[in-house]
Gaussian input, Z-matrix of N, CA and C with variables (Angstrom, degrees):
# hf/3-21g

backbone

0 1
 N
 C     1     B1
 C     2     B2     1     A1
 N     3     B3     2     A2     1     D1
 C     4     B4     3     A3     2     D2
 C     5     B5     4     A4     3     D3
 N     6     B6     5     A5     4     D4
 C     7     B7     6     A6     5     D5
 C     8     B8     7     A7     6     D6
 N     9     B9     8     A8     7     D7
 C    10    B10     9     A9     8     D8
 C    11    B11    10    A10     9     D9
 N    12    B12    11    A11    10    D10
 C    13    B13    12    A12    11    D11
 C    14    B14    13    A13    12    D12
 N    15    B15    14    A14    13    D13
 C    16    B16    15    A15    14    D14
 C    17    B17    16    A16    15    D15
 N    18    B18    17    A17    16    D16
 C    19    B19    18    A18    17    D17
 C    20    B20    19    A19    18    D18
 N    21    B21    20    A20    19    D19
 C    22    B22    21    A21    20    D20
 C    23    B23    22    A22    21    D21
 N    24    B24    23    A23    22    D22
 C    25    B25    24    A24    23    D23
 C    26    B26    25    A25    24    D24
 N    27    B27    26    A26    25    D25
 C    28    B28    27    A27    26    D26
 C    29    B29    28    A28    27    D27
 N    30    B30    29    A29    28    D28
 C    31    B31    30    A30    29    D29
 C    32    B32    31    A31    30    D30
 N    33    B33    32    A32    31    D31
 C    34    B34    33    A33    32    D32
 C    35    B35    34    A34    33    D33
 N    36    B36    35    A35    34    D34
 C    37    B37    36    A36    35    D35
 C    38    B38    37    A37    36    D36
 N    39    B39    38    A38    37    D37
 C    40    B40    39    A39    38    D38
 C    41    B41    40    A40    39    D39
 N    42    B42    41    A41    40    D40
 C    43    B43    42    A42    41    D41
 C    44    B44    43    A43    42    D42
 N    45    B45    44    A44    43    D43
 C    46    B46    45    A45    44    D44
 C    47    B47    46    A46    45    D45
 N    48    B48    47    A47    46    D46
 C    49    B49    48    A48    47    D47
 C    50    B50    49    A49    48    D48
 N    51    B51    50    A50    49    D49
 C    52    B52    51    A51    50    D50
 C    53    B53    52    A52    51    D51
 N    54    B54    53    A53    52    D52
 C    55    B55    54    A54    53    D53
 C    56    B56    55    A55    54    D54
 N    57    B57    56    A56    55    D55
 C    58    B58    57    A57    56    D56
 C    59    B59    58    A58    57    D57
 N    60    B60    59    A59    58    D58
 C    61    B61    60    A60    59    D59
 C    62    B62    61    A61    60    D60
 N    63    B63    62    A62    61    D61
 C    64    B64    63    A63    62    D62
 C    65    B65    64    A64    63    D63
 N    66    B66    65    A65    64    D64
 C    67    B67    66    A66    65    D65
 C    68    B68    67    A67    66    D66
 N    69    B69    68    A68    67    D67
 C    70    B70    69    A69    68    D68
 C    71    B71    70    A70    69    D69
 N    72    B72    71    A71    70    D70
 C    73    B73    72    A72    71    D71
 C    74    B74    73    A73    72    D72
 N    75    B75    74    A74    73    D73
 C    76    B76    75    A75    74    D74
 C    77    B77    76    A76    75    D75
 N    78    B78    77    A77    76    D76
 C    79    B79    78    A78    77    D77
 C    80    B80    79    A79    78    D78
 N    81    B81    80    A80    79    D79
 C    82    B82    81    A81    80    D80
 C    83    B83    82    A82    81    D81
 N    84    B84    83    A83    82    D82
 C    85    B85    84    A84    83    D83
 C    86    B86    85    A85    84    D84
 N    87    B87    86    A86    85    D85
 C    88    B88    87    A87    86    D86
 C    89    B89    88    A88    87    D87
 N    90    B90    89    A89    88    D88
 C    91    B91    90    A90    89    D89
 C    92    B92    91    A91    90    D90
 N    93    B93    92    A92    91    D91
 C    94    B94    93    A93    92    D92
 C    95    B95    94    A94    93    D93
 N    96    B96    95    A95    94    D94
 C    97    B97    96    A96    95    D95
 C    98    B98    97    A97    96    D96
 N    99    B99    98    A98    97    D97
 C   100   B100    99    A99    98    D98
 C   101   B101   100   A100    99    D99
 N   102   B102   101   A101   100   D100
 C   103   B103   102   A102   101   D101
 C   104   B104   103   A103   102   D102
 N   105   B105   104   A104   103   D103
 C   106   B106   105   A105   104   D104
 C   107   B107   106   A106   105   D105
 N   108   B108   107   A107   106   D106
 C   109   B109   108   A108   107   D107
 C   110   B110   109   A109   108   D108
 N   111   B111   110   A110   109   D109
 C   112   B112   111   A111   110   D110
 C   113   B113   112   A112   111   D111
 N   114   B114   113   A113   112   D112
 C   115   B115   114   A114   113   D113
 C   116   B116   115   A115   114   D114
 N   117   B117   116   A116   115   D115
 C   118   B118   117   A117   116   D116
 C   119   B119   118   A118   117   D117
 N   120   B120   119   A119   118   D118
 C   121   B121   120   A120   119   D119
 C   122   B122   121   A121   120   D120
 N   123   B123   122   A122   121   D121
 C   124   B124   123   A123   122   D122
 C   125   B125   124   A124   123   D123
 N   126   B126   125   A125   124   D124
 C   127   B127   126   A126   125   D125
 C   128   B128   127   A127   126   D126
 N   129   B129   128   A128   127   D127
 C   130   B130   129   A129   128   D128
 C   131   B131   130   A130   129   D129
 N   132   B132   131   A131   130   D130
 C   133   B133   132   A132   131   D131
 C   134   B134   133   A133   132   D132
 N   135   B135   134   A134   133   D133
 C   136   B136   135   A135   134   D134
 C   137   B137   136   A136   135   D135
 N   138   B138   137   A137   136   D136
 C   139   B139   138   A138   137   D137
 C   140   B140   139   A139   138   D138
 N   141   B141   140   A140   139   D139
 C   142   B142   141   A141   140   D140
 C   143   B143   142   A142   141   D141
 N   144   B144   143   A143   142   D142
 C   145   B145   144   A144   143   D143
 C   146   B146   145   A145   144   D144
 N   147   B147   146   A146   145   D145
 C   148   B148   147   A147   146   D146
 C   149   B149   148   A148   147   D147
 N   150   B150   149   A149   148   D148
 C   151   B151   150   A150   149   D149
 C   152   B152   151   A151   150   D150
 N   153   B153   152   A152   151   D151
 C   154   B154   153   A153   152   D152
 C   155   B155   154   A154   153   D153
 N   156   B156   155   A155   154   D154
 C   157   B157   156   A156   155   D155
 C   158   B158   157   A157   156   D156
 N   159   B159   158   A158   157   D157
 C   160   B160   159   A159   158   D158
 C   161   B161   160   A160   159   D159
 N   162   B162   161   A161   160   D160
 C   163   B163   162   A162   161   D161
 C   164   B164   163   A163   162   D162
 N   165   B165   164   A164   163   D163
 C   166   B166   165   A165   164   D164
 C   167   B167   166   A166   165   D165
 N   168   B168   167   A167   166   D166
 C   169   B169   168   A168   167   D167
 C   170   B170   169   A169   168   D168
 N   171   B171   170   A170   169   D169
 C   172   B172   171   A171   170   D170
 C   173   B173   172   A172   171   D171
 N   174   B174   173   A173   172   D172
 C   175   B175   174   A174   173   D173
 C   176   B176   175   A175   174   D174
 N   177   B177   176   A176   175   D175
 C   178   B178   177   A177   176   D176
 C   179   B179   178   A178   177   D177
 N   180   B180   179   A179   178   D178
 C   181   B181   180   A180   179   D179
 C   182   B182   181   A181   180   D180
 N   183   B183   182   A182   181   D181
 C   184   B184   183   A183   182   D182
 C   185   B185   184   A184   183   D183
 N   186   B186   185   A185   184   D184
 C   187   B187   186   A186   185   D185
 C   188   B188   187   A187   186   D186
 N   189   B189   188   A188   187   D187
 C   190   B190   189   A189   188   D188
 C   191   B191   190   A190   189   D189
 N   192   B192   191   A191   190   D190
 C   193   B193   192   A192   191   D191
 C   194   B194   193   A193   192   D192
 N   195   B195   194   A194   193   D193
 C   196   B196   195   A195   194   D194
 C   197   B197   196   A196   195   D195
 N   198   B198   197   A197   196   D196
 C   199   B199   198   A198   197   D197
 C   200   B200   199   A199   198   D198
 N   201   B201   200   A200   199   D199
 C   202   B202   201   A201   200   D200
 C   203   B203   202   A202   201   D201
 N   204   B204   203   A203   202   D202
 C   205   B205   204   A204   203   D203
 C   206   B206   205   A205   204   D204
 N   207   B207   206   A206   205   D205
 C   208   B208   207   A207   206   D206
 C   209   B209   208   A208   207   D207
 N   210   B210   209   A209   208   D208
 C   211   B211   210   A210   209   D209
 C   212   B212   211   A211   210   D210
 N   213   B213   212   A212   211   D211
 C   214   B214   213   A213   212   D212
 C   215   B215   214   A214   213   D213
 N   216   B216   215   A215   214   D214
 C   217   B217   216   A216   215   D215
 C   218   B218   217   A217   216   D216
 N   219   B219   218   A218   217   D217
 C   220   B220   219   A219   218   D218
 C   221   B221   220   A220   219   D219
 N   222   B222   221   A221   220   D220
 C   223   B223   222   A222   221   D221
 C   224   B224   223   A223   222   D222
 N   225   B225   224   A224   223   D223
 C   226   B226   225   A225   224   D224
 C   227   B227   226   A226   225   D225
 N   228   B228   227   A227   226   D226
 C   229   B229   228   A228   227   D227
 C   230   B230   229   A229   228   D228
 N   231   B231   230   A230   229   D229
 C   232   B232   231   A231   230   D230
 C   233   B233   232   A232   231   D231
 N   234   B234   233   A233   232   D232
 C   235   B235   234   A234   233   D233
 C   236   B236   235   A235   234   D234
 N   237   B237   236   A236   235   D235
 C   238   B238   237   A237   236   D236
 C   239   B239   238   A238   237   D237
 N   240   B240   239   A239   238   D238
 C   241   B241   240   A240   239   D239
 C   242   B242   241   A241   240   D240
 N   243   B243   242   A242   241   D241
 C   244   B244   243   A243   242   D242
 C   245   B245   244   A244   243   D243
 N   246   B246   245   A245   244   D244
 C   247   B247   246   A246   245   D245
 C   248   B248   247   A247   246   D246
 N   249   B249   248   A248   247   D247
 C   250   B250   249   A249   248   D248
 C   251   B251   250   A250   249   D249
 N   252   B252   251   A251   250   D250
 C   253   B253   252   A252   251   D251
 C   254   B254   253   A253   252   D252
 N   255   B255   254   A254   253   D253
 C   256   B256   255   A255   254   D254
 C   257   B257   256   A256   255   D255
 N   258   B258   257   A257   256   D256
 C   259   B259   258   A258   257   D257
 C   260   B260   259   A259   258   D258
 N   261   B261   260   A260   259   D259
 C   262   B262   261   A261   260   D260
 C   263   B263   262   A262   261   D261
 N   264   B264   263   A263   262   D262
 C   265   B265   264   A264   263   D263
 C   266   B266   265   A265   264   D264
 N   267   B267   266   A266   265   D265
 C   268   B268   267   A267   266   D266
 C   269   B269   268   A268   267   D267
 N   270   B270   269   A269   268   D268
 C   271   B271   270   A270   269   D269
 C   272   B272   271   A271   270   D270
 N   273   B273   272   A272   271   D271
 C   274   B274   273   A273   272   D272
 C   275   B275   274   A274   273   D273

   B1=1.4465
   B2=1.5276
   B3=1.2986
   B4=1.4635
   B5=1.5293
   B6=1.3310
   B7=1.4640
   B8=1.5281
   B9=1.3293
   B10=1.4687
   B11=1.5218
   B12=1.3077
   B13=1.4632
   B14=1.5267
   B15=1.3202
   B16=1.4698
   B17=1.5199
   B18=1.3229
   B19=1.4699
   B20=1.5243
   B21=1.3280
   B22=1.4678
   B23=1.5288
   B24=1.3187
   B25=1.4668
   B26=1.5232
   B27=1.3300
   B28=1.4636
   B29=1.5317
   B30=1.3123
   B31=1.4719
   B32=1.5206
   B33=1.3187
   B34=1.4663
   B35=1.5266
   B36=1.3151
   B37=1.4688
   B38=1.5207
   B39=1.3208
   B40=1.4683
   B41=1.5299
   B42=1.3227
   B43=1.4661
   B44=1.5267
   B45=1.3211
   B46=1.4588
   B47=1.5183
   B48=1.3257
   B49=1.4631
   B50=1.5256
   B51=1.3388
   B52=1.4691
   B53=1.5260
   B54=1.3386
   B55=1.4591
   B56=1.5210
   B57=1.3413
   B58=1.4664
   B59=1.5252
   B60=1.3176
   B61=1.4743
   B62=1.5245
   B63=1.3119
   B64=1.4604
   B65=1.5186
   B66=1.3306
   B67=1.4626
   B68=1.5237
   B69=1.3145
   B70=1.4565
   B71=1.5247
   B72=1.3119
   B73=1.4645
   B74=1.5261
   B75=1.3122
   B76=1.4628
   B77=1.5180
   B78=1.2978
   B79=1.4717
   B80=1.5245
   B81=1.3320
   B82=1.4688
   B83=1.5282
   B84=1.3284
   B85=1.4621
   B86=1.5364
   B87=1.3581
   B88=1.4677
   B89=1.5340
   B90=1.3337
   B91=1.4666
   B92=1.5209
   B93=1.3360
   B94=1.4577
   B95=1.5225
   B96=1.3359
   B97=1.4569
   B98=1.5224
   B99=1.3221
   B100=1.4565
   B101=1.5227
   B102=1.3311
   B103=1.4670
   B104=1.5272
   B105=1.3342
   B106=1.4649
   B107=1.5311
   B108=1.3208
   B109=1.4655
   B110=1.5263
   B111=1.3351
   B112=1.4675
   B113=1.5192
   B114=1.3435
   B115=1.4615
   B116=1.5234
   B117=1.3163
   B118=1.4590
   B119=1.5252
   B120=1.3217
   B121=1.4595
   B122=1.5139
   B123=1.3505
   B124=1.4629
   B125=1.5222
   B126=1.3296
   B127=1.4592
   B128=1.5268
   B129=1.3292
   B130=1.4593
   B131=1.5197
   B132=1.3249
   B133=1.4585
   B134=1.5108
   B135=1.3190
   B136=1.4614
   B137=1.5145
   B138=1.3240
   B139=1.4605
   B140=1.5177
   B141=1.2991
   B142=1.4561
   B143=1.5229
   B144=1.3420
   B145=1.4634
   B146=1.5198
   B147=1.2973
   B148=1.4565
   B149=1.5097
   B150=1.3201
   B151=1.4531
   B152=1.5202
   B153=1.3172
   B154=1.4664
   B155=1.5220
   B156=1.3098
   B157=1.4560
   B158=1.5258
   B159=1.3396
   B160=1.4561
   B161=1.5253
   B162=1.3433
   B163=1.4581
   B164=1.5181
   B165=1.2969
   B166=1.4519
   B167=1.5149
   B168=1.3380
   B169=1.4541
   B170=1.5236
   B171=1.3386
   B172=1.4636
   B173=1.5239
   B174=1.3181
   B175=1.4633
   B176=1.5262
   B177=1.3179
   B178=1.4683
   B179=1.5222
   B180=1.3306
   B181=1.4630
   B182=1.5237
   B183=1.3163
   B184=1.4696
   B185=1.5225
   B186=1.3113
   B187=1.4661
   B188=1.5264
   B189=1.3370
   B190=1.4533
   B191=1.5294
   B192=1.3200
   B193=1.4614
   B194=1.5284
   B195=1.3096
   B196=1.4618
   B197=1.5233
   B198=1.3159
   B199=1.4680
   B200=1.5216
   B201=1.3234
   B202=1.4653
   B203=1.5309
   B204=1.3124
   B205=1.4557
   B206=1.5226
   B207=1.3246
   B208=1.4642
   B209=1.5299
   B210=1.3328
   B211=1.4670
   B212=1.5234
   B213=1.3233
   B214=1.4540
   B215=1.5265
   B216=1.3178
   B217=1.4701
   B218=1.5263
   B219=1.3454
   B220=1.4649
   B221=1.5249
   B222=1.3297
   B223=1.4687
   B224=1.5255
   B225=1.3209
   B226=1.4656
   B227=1.5266
   B228=1.3308
   B229=1.4684
   B230=1.5253
   B231=1.3315
   B232=1.4660
   B233=1.5249
   B234=1.3295
   B235=1.4640
   B236=1.5273
   B237=1.3174
   B238=1.4668
   B239=1.5228
   B240=1.3281
   B241=1.4612
   B242=1.5204
   B243=1.3164
   B244=1.4605
   B245=1.5211
   B246=1.3313
   B247=1.4666
   B248=1.5282
   B249=1.3211
   B250=1.4696
   B251=1.5223
   B252=1.3219
   B253=1.4769
   B254=1.5035
   B255=1.3274
   B256=1.4533
   B257=1.5266
   B258=1.2782
   B259=1.4709
   B260=1.5296
   B261=1.3338
   B262=1.4561
   B263=1.5258
   B264=1.3237
   B265=1.4565
   B266=1.5245
   B267=1.3336
   B268=1.4576
   B269=1.5119
   B270=1.3187
   B271=1.4587
   B272=1.5114
   B273=1.3276
   B274=1.4836
   B275=1.5047
   A1=110.50
   A2=117.47
   A3=120.36
   A4=110.24
   A5=117.02
   A6=120.93
   A7=110.46
   A8=117.37
   A9=121.07
   A10=110.88
   A11=117.72
   A12=121.08
   A13=111.06
   A14=116.54
   A15=120.68
   A16=112.04
   A17=116.69
   A18=121.14
   A19=112.54
   A20=118.11
   A21=121.26
   A22=113.10
   A23=118.58
   A24=120.81
   A25=111.34
   A26=116.13
   A27=120.01
   A28=111.34
   A29=116.94
   A30=121.32
   A31=110.38
   A32=117.56
   A33=120.65
   A34=110.53
   A35=117.50
   A36=120.62
   A37=110.98
   A38=117.88
   A39=120.56
   A40=110.81
   A41=116.76
   A42=120.15
   A43=110.43
   A44=116.42
   A45=121.01
   A46=112.80
   A47=117.32
   A48=120.04
   A49=114.76
   A50=117.65
   A51=119.96
   A52=112.04
   A53=116.67
   A54=119.68
   A55=113.56
   A56=117.33
   A57=119.73
   A58=109.96
   A59=115.20
   A60=122.27
   A61=107.88
   A62=116.66
   A63=121.09
   A64=109.88
   A65=115.32
   A66=122.32
   A67=106.14
   A68=116.21
   A69=122.54
   A70=107.84
   A71=115.29
   A72=120.28
   A73=110.46
   A74=115.55
   A75=122.96
   A76=106.10
   A77=115.78
   A78=121.98
   A79=111.41
   A80=114.71
   A81=124.11
   A82=113.88
   A83=115.90
   A84=120.47
   A85=108.15
   A86=118.02
   A87=120.36
   A88=111.04
   A89=115.38
   A90=120.94
   A91=112.79
   A92=116.54
   A93=120.93
   A94=108.55
   A95=114.67
   A96=120.31
   A97=109.10
   A98=115.21
   A99=121.55
   A100=105.59
   A101=115.28
   A102=121.56
   A103=108.80
   A104=116.18
   A105=120.28
   A106=110.11
   A107=115.28
   A108=120.20
   A109=110.61
   A110=117.62
   A111=120.65
   A112=110.77
   A113=116.72
   A114=119.93
   A115=110.90
   A116=116.92
   A117=120.34
   A118=110.63
   A119=116.39
   A120=120.00
   A121=111.83
   A122=116.38
   A123=119.38
   A124=110.78
   A125=117.25
   A126=120.74
   A127=111.49
   A128=115.61
   A129=120.21
   A130=112.79
   A131=117.12
   A132=120.12
   A133=115.40
   A134=119.37
   A135=121.59
   A136=110.63
   A137=116.65
   A138=118.98
   A139=112.97
   A140=118.76
   A141=121.46
   A142=109.88
   A143=117.78
   A144=120.12
   A145=110.88
   A146=115.92
   A147=119.69
   A148=112.46
   A149=116.99
   A150=121.54
   A151=113.76
   A152=117.72
   A153=120.29
   A154=110.49
   A155=115.93
   A156=121.42
   A157=108.86
   A158=117.62
   A159=118.75
   A160=110.84
   A161=115.93
   A162=120.90
   A163=109.74
   A164=116.47
   A165=122.39
   A166=112.97
   A167=115.47
   A168=121.54
   A169=112.04
   A170=117.33
   A171=120.25
   A172=110.62
   A173=117.94
   A174=121.00
   A175=110.33
   A176=117.64
   A177=120.85
   A178=110.87
   A179=117.22
   A180=120.60
   A181=110.82
   A182=117.29
   A183=120.27
   A184=111.35
   A185=117.75
   A186=120.72
   A187=111.36
   A188=116.63
   A189=121.07
   A190=113.20
   A191=117.98
   A192=121.35
   A193=112.87
   A194=119.10
   A195=121.25
   A196=113.57
   A197=117.25
   A198=121.80
   A199=109.60
   A200=117.56
   A201=121.83
   A202=113.11
   A203=119.12
   A204=121.48
   A205=114.08
   A206=117.01
   A207=121.50
   A208=112.65
   A209=117.48
   A210=120.68
   A211=111.73
   A212=117.71
   A213=120.96
   A214=110.93
   A215=116.74
   A216=120.64
   A217=110.20
   A218=117.29
   A219=119.80
   A220=111.38
   A221=117.64
   A222=120.81
   A223=109.91
   A224=116.64
   A225=120.69
   A226=110.87
   A227=117.13
   A228=120.87
   A229=110.07
   A230=116.50
   A231=120.60
   A232=110.07
   A233=117.11
   A234=120.91
   A235=110.50
   A236=117.69
   A237=121.37
   A238=112.48
   A239=117.34
   A240=120.43
   A241=113.01
   A242=117.26
   A243=120.49
   A244=109.30
   A245=116.63
   A246=118.71
   A247=109.79
   A248=116.94
   A249=119.24
   A250=110.67
   A251=115.67
   A252=120.64
   A253=109.18
   A254=114.92
   A255=119.67
   A256=108.28
   A257=115.94
   A258=121.72
   A259=108.81
   A260=115.63
   A261=121.31
   A262=113.73
   A263=117.88
   A264=121.36
   A265=108.81
   A266=117.96
   A267=119.16
   A268=112.08
   A269=115.73
   A270=120.85
   A271=110.10
   A272=116.47
   A273=121.11
   A274=110.25
   D1=-33.44
   D2=179.35
   D3=-62.05
   D4=-39.41
   D5=178.97
   D6=-62.85
   D7=-41.48
   D8=178.81
   D9=-63.07
   D10=-39.03
   D11=178.48
   D12=-62.52
   D13=-42.66
   D14=-178.94
   D15=-66.25
   D16=-34.79
   D17=-173.55
   D18=-110.32
   D19=23.17
   D20=-172.02
   D21=-55.47
   D22=-47.48
   D23=-179.09
   D24=-60.26
   D25=-43.53
   D26=178.53
   D27=-64.16
   D28=-41.87
   D29=-179.94
   D30=-63.23
   D31=-44.00
   D32=179.08
   D33=-62.88
   D34=-43.85
   D35=179.63
   D36=-63.63
   D37=-45.08
   D38=-179.94
   D39=-65.09
   D40=-33.68
   D41=177.96
   D42=-69.33
   D43=-45.92
   D44=-176.49
   D45=-69.96
   D46=-41.86
   D47=-171.01
   D48=-102.31
   D49=-26.04
   D50=-178.52
   D51=-109.06
   D52=-7.59
   D53=179.04
   D54=77.75
   D55=13.20
   D56=178.36
   D57=-64.11
   D58=153.31
   D59=176.95
   D60=-125.41
   D61=142.30
   D62=-178.46
   D63=-130.42
   D64=142.43
   D65=172.85
   D66=-110.35
   D67=125.88
   D68=179.20
   D69=-92.81
   D70=127.05
   D71=-178.24
   D72=-121.26
   D73=151.66
   D74=170.02
   D75=-130.32
   D76=122.37
   D77=-176.74
   D78=53.97
   D79=43.68
   D80=178.13
   D81=64.14
   D82=17.06
   D83=176.94
   D84=-109.92
   D85=123.70
   D86=179.05
   D87=-63.72
   D88=130.44
   D89=-179.62
   D90=-112.44
   D91=-38.89
   D92=-173.85
   D93=-158.17
   D94=171.00
   D95=177.03
   D96=-132.82
   D97=149.63
   D98=173.29
   D99=-113.13
   D100=118.33
   D101=-178.74
   D102=-131.69
   D103=162.09
   D104=179.04
   D105=-68.67
   D106=164.09
   D107=178.46
   D108=-64.20
   D109=-32.72
   D110=176.94
   D111=-65.93
   D112=-44.59
   D113=177.51
   D114=-62.47
   D115=-41.75
   D116=178.80
   D117=-60.18
   D118=-44.18
   D119=179.13
   D120=-60.33
   D121=-42.38
   D122=178.39
   D123=-64.78
   D124=-39.62
   D125=178.58
   D126=-63.66
   D127=-34.59
   D128=-179.26
   D129=-87.01
   D130=-0.92
   D131=175.11
   D132=89.75
   D133=9.13
   D134=177.95
   D135=-81.53
   D136=161.96
   D137=179.25
   D138=-142.28
   D139=16.05
   D140=176.01
   D141=-95.45
   D142=-167.64
   D143=178.41
   D144=-57.01
   D145=134.23
   D146=-177.63
   D147=69.69
   D148=13.98
   D149=-179.59
   D150=80.31
   D151=2.14
   D152=-178.10
   D153=-87.64
   D154=153.79
   D155=176.30
   D156=-69.74
   D157=133.28
   D158=175.92
   D159=-64.47
   D160=150.16
   D161=-179.39
   D162=-130.50
   D163=166.82
   D164=174.22
   D165=62.58
   D166=-136.85
   D167=-176.11
   D168=-62.27
   D169=-37.10
   D170=178.90
   D171=-61.92
   D172=-41.48
   D173=178.00
   D174=-64.81
   D175=-40.77
   D176=178.88
   D177=-65.69
   D178=-40.76
   D179=179.92
   D180=-62.85
   D181=-36.84
   D182=179.27
   D183=-62.39
   D184=-31.35
   D185=-179.75
   D186=-63.58
   D187=-30.09
   D188=-175.89
   D189=-102.52
   D190=5.09
   D191=-174.18
   D192=-59.77
   D193=-30.53
   D194=-179.68
   D195=-87.35
   D196=-5.74
   D197=-177.25
   D198=-76.02
   D199=131.71
   D200=-175.23
   D201=-62.97
   D202=-29.16
   D203=-178.55
   D204=-88.44
   D205=1.71
   D206=-174.97
   D207=-59.09
   D208=-48.55
   D209=-177.59
   D210=-61.45
   D211=-40.72
   D212=-179.75
   D213=-66.08
   D214=-42.00
   D215=179.58
   D216=-65.15
   D217=-43.55
   D218=179.67
   D219=-65.26
   D220=-38.75
   D221=177.48
   D222=-62.30
   D223=-39.18
   D224=178.43
   D225=-65.83
   D226=-40.31
   D227=178.14
   D228=-61.90
   D229=-46.27
   D230=179.81
   D231=-62.20
   D232=-44.00
   D233=-179.68
   D234=-60.85
   D235=-43.78
   D236=-178.28
   D237=-68.97
   D238=-29.93
   D239=-177.65
   D240=-88.97
   D241=-13.75
   D242=179.42
   D243=-72.40
   D244=141.04
   D245=178.36
   D246=-64.50
   D247=147.02
   D248=179.80
   D249=-63.82
   D250=141.65
   D251=178.02
   D252=-81.77
   D253=144.05
   D254=173.40
   D255=-81.91
   D256=149.46
   D257=-179.07
   D258=-56.34
   D259=129.24
   D260=177.58
   D261=88.82
   D262=-2.35
   D263=177.98
   D264=-92.09
   D265=124.39
   D266=-179.82
   D267=-66.87
   D268=149.99
   D269=177.28
   D270=-70.44
   D271=147.55
   D272=179.89
   D273=-79.06

């Protein structure tokens, strides 16, 4: 555990960016683990970004992802929410 304390910043960076996992031991007995947020989410059963469950509109959109009319409805929503183009202005 003393080694983990000395190298804590490095351990956190390696966990976050390289996906390394660490087991913290005291007297050769495992006490805890340091894992990435993605690994934690998978352990907790989430499946959204960072392993978390999607919420709000994203969660609602997932419910309709298999529906054949979903793409057409979403395209219509985007079209209706887009600001009107001025005459002669090319579309983005």
